[in-house]
N, C-alpha and C positions, 0 to 999 in steps of 0.2 A: 507605543502608539497612543493609547488612551490613558496610560499611566495608572490603570486601575484594573484589578482582577474582575471587577463587576462587568466588564465589557468583553470578557474572553470569548463568548459566543459570537459577538459582532466582529471581533478581530479575526477569528478563525474563518468566518464567512467572507469577510472582505479580502482576506489573504488567500482564500481558496485552500484552506488547510484541513477541511473536513475529508473524511475517508472517501466519500462519494465524489467530491471535487477532484481529489488526487487520482482516483480511478479514471474519471472522465478525461483528465489531462495526461493519462498514461504514465504517471509518475510511480504508480504501484501496479502490481499485477492482479491483486485481488484483495478482498476484505474478509477477514475472519471474524464472524459475528460473535459477540459475547453472549454468554448464557443470560437468561432473564435475571435481573438483579445485579448484573455486572460481574466482570471477571474476578474481582476481589472477593465476591461472595460465594463463588463456586470454582475454586482453583482447579480441582481435578477435571471438571468438565472443560475448562479453558485449556488445560494441558492436553487433553484428549483431542480437542478441536485443532489445536496447533499441530500436534503430531500427525493427525489425519491429513491436514493440508500439506505438510512437509513431505510426507510419504507419497502423496498423489503427484506432487510436482517433481520430486526427486526421480521417480520412476520414468517420467516423461523426459526429464533432462538427461538422465543417463543413457537413454535410448537415442539421443541426438549426437551427431558427430561433434567432437570437442571443438573443432575449428569453427563449425557453424554456430555453436553456443557462444563462443568468444565474439565472433563477428556480430551476432544478434545483440549481444550485451553492449558492445561498443556503439553500435548504431542507436540503441535505445538511449544510452546516456548522452550521446552527442545530440540527440534530438530534444533533450530536456531543455526547456527555456527558449526554444526556437520559436520565433514568431515571424510573420510575414506582413510587411507594410503594404497597404494598397493605395 
């Protein structure tokens, strides 16, 4: 787009690629925050955060009827990129 890495933040903002934008647009289900200093500086904390989130969501998903999970997932992906002209 700008042919330079110097504009990566502007590109991400314009393309709505930030985690907050993706959450608002329902492309992702949540955001796992990085430890202070970044995930690369505290790998163990990052692993623990990811593990906690997976376990939290897995418990909920396993309690849901499999066909309902499938239907919900299909609906979610079918709605991605949908827009309405007015």
